[in-house]
C-alpha positions in Angstrom: 301.4 332.1 110.2 303.7 331.7 113.2 303.2 327.9 113.1 304.0 327.9 109.4 307.1 329.9 109.9 308.2 327.7 112.8 307.6 324.5 110.7 309.5 325.7 107.6 312.2 327.2 109.7 312.6 323.9 111.5 312.9 322.1 108.1 315.6 324.5 107.1 317.4 323.8 110.3 317.1 320.0 109.8 318.3 320.3 106.2 321.3 322.3 107.3 322.2 319.8 110.0 321.9 317.0 107.4 324.3 318.9 105.2 326.8 319.4 107.9 326.7 315.7 108.8 326.7 314.6 105.2 323.3 312.9 105.5 322.1 313.7 102.0 323.0 310.7 99.9 323.8 307.1 99.9 321.5 304.1 99.7 317.8 304.6 100.1 316.0 307.8 100.8 318.0 310.2 103.1 316.3 312.6 105.5 317.6 315.5 103.2 315.8 314.0 100.2 312.6 313.4 102.2 312.4 317.0 103.1 310.8 319.3 100.5 312.9 321.9 98.8 312.6 324.3 95.8 314.9 323.9 92.7 315.2 327.0 90.5 315.4 326.0 86.8 315.8 328.1 83.7 317.8 328.7 80.6 320.7 331.0 80.4 319.7 334.7 80.4 316.3 333.8 81.7 316.7 336.1 84.7 317.0 333.2 87.1 319.7 334.8 89.3 317.7 338.1 89.4 314.7 336.2 90.7 316.7 334.7 93.5 318.1 338.1 94.4 314.7 339.6 94.4 313.4 336.9 96.8 316.3 337.4 99.1 316.3 341.1 98.8 320.1 341.3 98.3 322.5 341.5 95.4 324.8 338.6 96.1 325.1 336.3 93.1 327.9 336.4 90.5 327.0 338.0 87.1 328.5 337.7 83.7 327.9 336.2 80.2 327.7 332.5 79.5 327.4 330.0 82.3 327.9 331.9 85.5 326.3 329.3 87.9 328.7 326.4 87.4 327.9 324.6 90.7 324.6 324.0 92.4 323.9 326.7 95.1 321.9 325.4 98.0 320.5 328.6 99.5 318.8 328.4 102.9 316.8 331.5 103.9 316.3 332.0 107.7 313.9 334.7 108.8 315.1 336.6 111.8 313.6 339.2 114.2 313.1 342.7 112.9 316.1 344.9 113.5 318.6 342.1 113.5 321.6 342.5 111.2 321.6 340.5 108.0 324.5 338.1 107.5 325.4 335.0 105.5 327.4 331.8 106.3 328.9 329.2 104.0 329.1 325.6 105.0 332.7 325.4 103.9 333.6 328.4 106.2 331.3 327.8 109.1 333.0 330.2 111.6 332.9 333.2 109.3 330.0 335.6 109.0 329.6 337.7 105.9 327.8 341.0 106.4 329.1 342.4 103.2 327.1 340.7 100.4 329.6 341.8 97.8 332.0 339.6 99.7 329.4 336.8 99.5 329.4 337.2 95.7 333.2 336.9 95.6 333.2 333.9 97.9 330.8 332.1 95.6 333.0 332.8 92.7 336.2 331.7 94.5 334.5 328.5 95.9 333.3 327.7 92.4 336.8 328.1 91.0 338.2 326.0 93.7 336.4 322.9 92.3 336.1 323.8 88.6 339.2 325.9 88.2 339.0 329.2 86.2 337.3 327.4 83.4 333.8 327.2 82.0 333.3 323.6 83.2 330.7 322.6 85.7 330.6 320.5 88.9 327.8 318.8 90.7 329.4 319.5 94.1 327.0 322.0 95.7 327.9 325.2 97.5 325.8 325.6 100.7 324.9 329.2 101.7 322.7 330.3 104.6 321.3 333.9 104.7 319.8 335.2 107.9 317.6 338.3 107.5 314.3 339.8 108.7 313.4 340.5 105.0 313.2 336.9 103.9 310.8 334.0 104.4 312.0 330.6 105.7 312.8 328.7 102.5 315.4 326.4 100.9 316.1 327.2 97.2 318.6 325.4 95.0 320.0 327.5 92.2 321.1 325.2 89.3 323.3 326.0 86.3 321.2 327.4 83.4 320.1 325.1 80.7 321.9 325.7 77.4 321.6 324.5 73.8 325.2 324.8 72.5 328.7 324.5 73.9 330.9 327.6 73.7 334.6 327.8 73.4 336.3 326.4 76.5 333.5 324.0 77.4 333.4 320.3 76.8 331.3 318.9 73.9 329.0 317.2 76.4 328.2 320.4 78.5 324.6 320.6 77.2 323.9 317.0 78.3 325.9 317.4 81.5 323.9 320.4 82.7 320.6 318.8 81.8 321.6 315.6 83.7 322.6 317.6 86.7 319.3 319.6 86.8 317.3 316.4 86.3 319.1 314.7 89.3 317.4 317.4 91.4 314.0 318.0 89.9 313.1 314.3 89.3 313.0 313.7 93.1 309.4 313.5 94.2 309.9 315.9 97.1 311.4 318.7 94.9 309.3 321.7 94.0 310.3 323.0 90.6 310.5 326.8 90.1 310.6 327.0 86.2 311.9 330.4 85.1 311.0 331.6 81.5 311.6 335.0 79.9 308.4 336.7 78.7 310.1 338.1 75.6 310.5 334.6 74.2 307.9 332.1 73.1 306.8 330.0 76.1 306.6 326.9 73.8 310.4 327.0 73.5 311.1 327.4 77.2 313.8 324.9 78.3 312.6 325.1 81.9 308.9 324.3 81.1 310.0 321.5 78.7 312.1 319.8 81.4 309.5 320.3 84.1 306.8 318.7 81.9 309.0 315.7 81.4 309.7 315.0 85.1 306.4 316.4 86.5 303.8 315.7 83.8 300.9 316.3 86.1 302.3 319.7 87.1 301.8 319.1 90.8 305.3 320.2 91.7 305.8 323.0 89.1 305.5 326.7 89.6 305.9 328.9 86.5 307.7 332.2 86.8 307.7 334.7 83.9 310.5 337.3 83.9 311.3 340.3 81.7 307.7 341.4 81.3 309.0 345.0 81.0 311.2 344.1 78.1 308.5 342.7 75.8 308.0 344.3 72.4 305.6 347.2 72.4 302.0 346.2 71.9 302.6 342.7 73.2 301.9 341.3 76.7 302.0 338.0 78.5 298.5 338.1 80.1 297.5 334.8 78.3 300.5 333.0 79.9 300.0 334.5 83.4 296.3 333.7 83.4 297.0 330.1 82.3 295.3 330.3 78.9 298.4 329.7 76.8 300.0 327.1 79.0 298.2 325.8 82.1 299.8 324.7 85.3 298.2 323.4 88.4 299.7 326.4 90.3 299.3 330.0 89.2 302.0 331.7 87.1 303.8 334.6 88.8 305.2 337.5 86.8 308.5 339.2 87.9 310.1 342.5 87.0 313.7 342.4 87.8 316.1 345.3 88.1 317.2 346.8 84.8 320.9 346.7 83.9 321.0 350.4 84.6 319.6 349.8 88.1 322.2 347.1 88.7 325.0 349.4 87.5 323.8 352.1 89.9 323.6 349.5 92.7 319.9 350.3 93.3 318.9 348.8 96.6 316.8 345.6 96.3 314.2 346.9 98.7 313.7 349.9 96.4 313.6 347.5 93.4 310.8 345.6 95.1 308.8 348.8 95.5 309.3 349.7 91.8 308.2 346.2 90.9 305.0 346.6 92.9 304.3 350.0 91.2 304.9 348.5 87.8 302.2 345.9 88.2 299.7 348.2 90.0 300.0 350.8 87.2 300.2 348.4 84.3 297.0 348.3 82.1 297.8 344.7 81.1 298.6 343.3 84.5 296.9 345.7 87.0 294.1 343.2 87.7 296.8 340.6 88.5 299.0 342.9 90.6 298.0 341.3 93.9 299.5 338.0 92.8 302.6 339.3 90.9 306.1 340.2 92.0 309.0 338.6 93.9 307.5 339.2 97.4 304.3 337.4 96.4 306.4 334.6 94.8 308.3 334.1 98.1 305.1 334.0 100.1 303.4 331.7 97.6 306.3 329.2 97.7 306.5 329.4 101.5 302.7 328.7 101.9 302.9 325.8 99.4 306.0 324.5 101.1 304.1 324.4 104.4 301.2 322.5 102.8 303.6 320.0 101.3 305.5 319.6 104.5 302.3 318.8 106.4 301.4 316.2 103.8 304.8 314.6 104.1 305.1 314.7 107.9 303.8 311.1 108.4 306.3 309.7 105.9 309.1 311.9 107.3 308.4 310.7 110.8 308.3 307.1 109.6 311.7 307.6 107.9 313.1 309.2 111.0 312.0 306.3 113.2 313.3 303.8 110.8 316.7 305.5 110.6 316.9 305.9 114.4 316.4 302.1 114.7 319.1 301.5 112.1 321.5 303.8 113.8 320.9 302.2 117.2 321.4 298.8 115.7 324.7 300.0 114.1 325.8 301.4 117.4 325.0 298.1 119.1 327.0 296.3 116.4 330.1 298.4 116.7 329.7 299.0 120.5 328.6 301.8 122.7 331.1 304.2 124.3 333.0 302.6 127.2 332.8 303.9 130.8 335.9 305.3 132.4 335.2 303.4 135.6 337.6 300.5 136.1 334.9 298.1 137.2 332.9 298.8 134.0 336.1 298.4 131.9 336.9 295.1 133.5 333.3 294.0 132.9 333.6 295.0 129.2 336.8 293.1 128.8 335.3 290.0 130.3 332.2 290.4 128.0 334.5 290.6 125.0 336.3 287.5 126.1 333.1 285.6 126.5 332.0 286.7 123.1 335.3 285.5 121.6 335.1 282.2 123.6 331.6 281.6 122.2 332.7 282.0 118.6 335.8 279.8 119.3 333.6 277.0 120.8 331.3 277.2 117.8 334.3 276.5 115.6 335.3 273.5 117.7 331.9 272.0 118.4 330.0 272.9 115.2 328.1 275.8 113.8 331.2 277.3 112.3 333.8 275.6 110.1 337.2 274.5 111.4 336.7 271.9 114.0 336.2 269.2 111.4 339.8 269.6 110.4 340.9 268.1 113.7 339.1 264.9 112.7 340.9 265.0 109.5 344.2 264.8 111.3 343.1 261.6 113.0 341.2 260.1 110.1 343.7 260.8 107.3 347.0 262.4 108.4 347.8 260.0 111.3 346.9 256.7 109.5 348.7 257.9 106.3 351.9 258.7 108.4 351.7 255.3 110.2 351.5 253.5 106.9 354.7 255.1 105.7 356.8 253.9 108.7 359.8 251.9 107.5 359.0 248.7 109.3 360.1 246.7 106.2 363.6 248.1 106.5 363.8 247.5 110.2 362.7 243.8 109.8 364.9 242.7 106.9 366.7 239.4 107.5 370.0 241.1 107.8 368.8 243.6 110.4 366.9 240.9 112.3 370.0 238.7 112.4 372.2 241.7 113.5 369.8 242.8 116.3 369.3 239.2 117.6 373.0 238.4 117.5 373.9 241.6 119.3 371.2 240.9 121.9 372.5 237.4 122.5 376.0 238.6 123.2 378.7 235.9 123.6 376.1 233.2 124.4 373.5 232.5 121.7 369.9 231.9 122.7 368.7 228.3 123.2 365.0 228.4 122.3 363.7 231.8 121.4 365.7 235.0 121.1 363.8 236.9 123.8 366.2 239.9 124.1 366.3 240.1 120.3 362.5 240.2 120.2 362.5 243.0 122.8 365.0 245.1 120.9 363.3 244.6 117.6 360.0 245.5 119.1 361.4 248.6 121.0 363.1 249.8 117.8 359.9 249.4 115.8 357.7 251.1 118.4 360.1 254.1 118.4 359.0 254.9 114.9 355.6 255.8 116.2 356.9 258.9 118.0 357.2 260.9 114.7 353.6 260.5 113.6 352.4 261.0 117.2 354.3 264.4 117.5 353.2 265.4 114.0 349.5 264.9 115.1 350.1 267.1 118.1 351.6 269.8 116.0 348.9 269.6 113.3 346.1 270.0 115.9 348.1 272.9 117.5 348.2 274.8 114.2 344.5 274.2 113.6 343.7 275.5 117.1 345.9 278.6 116.5 344.1 279.3 113.2 340.7 278.9 114.9 341.8 281.4 117.5 342.8 283.9 114.7 339.5 283.3 112.9 337.5 283.6 116.1 339.1 286.9 116.9 338.4 288.3 113.5 334.8 287.0 113.5 333.9 288.4 117.0 332.1 291.6 116.1 332.4 293.0 119.7 336.2 292.8 119.5 336.7 294.7 116.2 336.7 298.0 117.9 339.6 297.1 120.3 342.8 296.2 118.4 344.9 296.2 121.5 342.5 293.8 123.3 342.5 291.6 120.2 346.3 291.3 120.4 346.2 290.6 124.1 343.6 287.9 123.8 345.5 286.3 120.8 348.8 286.4 122.7 347.3 284.8 125.8 345.3 282.2 123.8 348.4 281.2 121.8 350.5 281.0 125.0 347.9 278.6 126.4 347.9 276.5 123.2 351.6 276.2 123.5 351.2 274.8 127.0 348.6 272.4 125.9 350.8 271.3 123.0 353.7 270.6 125.3 351.5 268.6 127.6 350.0 266.7 124.7 353.4 265.9 123.3 354.6 264.5 126.6 351.4 262.4 126.9 351.6 260.9 123.4 355.3 260.1 123.8 354.6 258.6 127.1 352.0 256.4 125.5 354.5 255.2 122.9 357.1 254.5 125.7 354.5 252.6 127.7 354.0 250.2 124.8 357.7 249.7 124.5 358.3 249.3 128.2 356.0 246.2 128.6 355.6 243.5 126.0 352.4 241.5 126.2 353.7 237.9 126.9 350.4 236.3 126.1 350.9 237.2 122.4 354.1 235.3 122.1 352.7 232.3 124.1 350.0 232.0 121.5 352.6 232.1 118.7 354.6 229.3 120.3 351.4 227.2 120.6 350.7 227.5 116.9 351.4 224.4 114.8 354.1 224.4 112.2 353.0 224.9 108.6 352.0 221.5 107.0 350.0 220.6 104.0 350.5 220.0 100.3 352.4 223.3 99.9 354.8 222.8 102.8 357.5 221.0 100.8 357.2 223.5 98.0 357.6 226.4 100.5 360.7 224.8 102.0 362.3 224.3 98.6 361.5 227.9 97.8 363.1 229.1 101.0 366.2 227.1 100.5 366.8 228.9 97.2 366.8 232.4 98.6 369.6 232.7 101.2 372.2 230.6 102.9 372.2 229.9 106.6 374.1 232.6 108.5 375.7 231.8 111.8 373.5 228.9 112.7 370.2 230.8 111.8 368.1 229.6 109.0 366.3 232.1 106.8 363.1 230.5 107.9 363.9 231.1 111.5 364.7 234.8 110.9 361.5 235.3 108.8 359.6 233.8 111.7 361.1 236.3 114.1 360.4 239.2 111.7 356.8 238.0 111.1 356.1 237.7 114.9 357.5 241.1 115.5 355.4 242.6 112.6 352.3 241.0 114.0 352.9 242.4 117.4 353.7 245.9 116.0 350.4 245.8 114.1 348.6 245.1 117.4 350.4 248.1 119.0 349.6 250.1 115.9 345.9 249.4 116.3 346.1 250.4 119.9 348.0 253.7 119.3 345.6 254.7 116.5 342.9 255.0 119.2 345.0 256.2 122.1 346.9 259.0 120.4 343.8 260.9 119.2 342.3 260.5 122.7 345.4 261.9 124.3 345.5 264.8 121.8 341.8 265.7 122.2 342.1 265.4 126.0 345.3 267.5 126.4 344.7 270.1 123.6 341.1 270.3 122.3 339.4 269.7 125.6 341.7 272.1 127.5 341.3 274.7 124.8 337.5 274.5 125.1 337.6 274.6 128.9 340.4 276.9 129.9 341.8 278.8 126.9 341.7 282.2 128.6 341.9 281.2 132.2 345.4 282.6 132.6 344.3 285.8 130.8 341.4 286.2 133.3 343.9 286.0 136.2 346.2 288.5 134.6 343.4 291.0 133.8 342.1 290.8 137.3 345.4 292.2 138.6 345.6 295.1 136.2 345.2 298.7 137.2 342.8 301.2 135.7 345.3 302.7 133.3 346.2 299.2 132.0 342.6 298.4 131.5 342.1 301.6 129.6 345.0 300.8 127.4 343.5 297.4 126.5 340.3 299.2 125.4 342.2 301.6 123.2 340.0 301.7 120.1 340.7 302.0 116.4 340.5 305.7 115.6 338.5 305.1 112.5 335.9 303.2 114.5 335.8 305.9 117.1 335.2 308.5 114.5 332.5 306.4 112.9 330.8 306.1 116.3 331.0 309.8 116.8 329.3 310.4 113.4 326.6 307.9 114.1 325.9 309.4 117.5 325.7 312.9 115.9 323.3 311.6 113.2 321.3 309.8 115.9 321.0 313.0 117.9 320.0 314.9 114.8 317.2 312.5 114.0 315.9 312.3 117.5 315.9 316.1 117.8 314.2 316.4 114.4 311.5 314.0 115.5 310.9 315.9 118.7 310.9 319.3 117.0 308.5 318.2 114.3 306.2 316.7 116.8 306.3 320.0 118.8 305.3 322.3 116.0 303.6 320.2 113.3 300.2 319.7 114.9 299.7 323.1 116.5 
């Protein structure tokens, strides 16, 4: 019996801890739901509350007409040593002990009204009450609102359905033991509790039948057929209860005295005397406790399996959000560097493949840069009027004799200068892509999510580095453009001069066509100016092909390569110089995440302790 008491008491303890931590709902089967408990079900005026008070041995439940129980009452009974004072505790008032059970009754009423208001409505939010007494057995009982058939004034039209749905949500769980209360002075075939129990537990494995008000039956009638299982058979024996009379309640007859009167009633009853040894509230409590111990032992393997599974899940969740950080500066520095490495890994995956984003850089070189180069206004720069103007200005007071070399140089330099805009735009486009990848990498680095300050510091340092890379890249691509303008490939123009003049059947037609377009201007024929423009255009096309390759190379080298290699180098130097207080400030966590870790740690401790405690007492 000591082992049984220890095991059931342990389950009570675990259930209470689950309730405190809120571990009794959500997805999947919670530990609370895996632990067996007893739900008390009955119609209104079935004597349900009196049965509970008889089991507890205290008068502590609100009384009245209509629906008195309007919220589920999760009642945990904890057996204490003989001689210890009885007291009660509510979960919503954990630091307050109630030794006056009249105050317990008032607190239940007040707490019910706090949620439902002073109305006749119901709520599925449970009240959790623990009673510690040497006169109880270790047990968890759930008192549910009484089933009803009609709504009364002040209640919603759906009250009948609402109550039944609430009761079902408890009794349909496979680990719930159903205590079905039925009054003996009514036909058992009409019992709401038995009807519902049969629906959710058709085999009757989880149902205990309790018959109340045996002393109020019509003279000459008795309920022996029900109690002996002949009228309605259950897998478990029926238990008869004789509650206190209304006169006893009005006189505040002690529950211990009432238990004694109940025993005397059965022992002296001609109808039930042969059943006296298995009747009464004391026997009911022991029967439930013994059955609960059997069920618990049957469920231990599945409970342990659930506990181990949940421990693994909680450990994985702690690993995901991060374990608590040491206060040692060396450990803090190590943590920061580990966070940086995790971020850098994600950032590289974006650049090198595995995560999206790096491909957008190729888009700059394959689409944006060529499109921008195509739009350059070379046609305006190489109009006949502009070519004549540039060549004339380059010649000065003495016109050129053979080829306008200075004019060529100025036209080429002017054309090449147009390349600077697309080159700088490519640098900026890649810069903005890299900044976006930094932002995405920070948000996708799981290890960093707990440290908003460190996120900001890494982002600021990374963006500062990207600015430096952009400046260097801009200087490099502009230098490439200037290099092309600073030295003109002479060989290109030598080849042009060696080319024969256009001849053939269309030559005369072409000359005639050219004559019709413009007049000669200042000793320059249109054909000569077009020749200059054509030569410059061909040379610029050659430069264009060169820069299409060299600009992307410079950008990748100065920005992408450096970002991949040394994005956080400056940050590492700065962090290495910081004091302990500064390091701690960098690891300042999100309060919501800190609270989440605390709750996970508490749940983890609960499950580990539950596993150890169950192992310690279950197999004795």
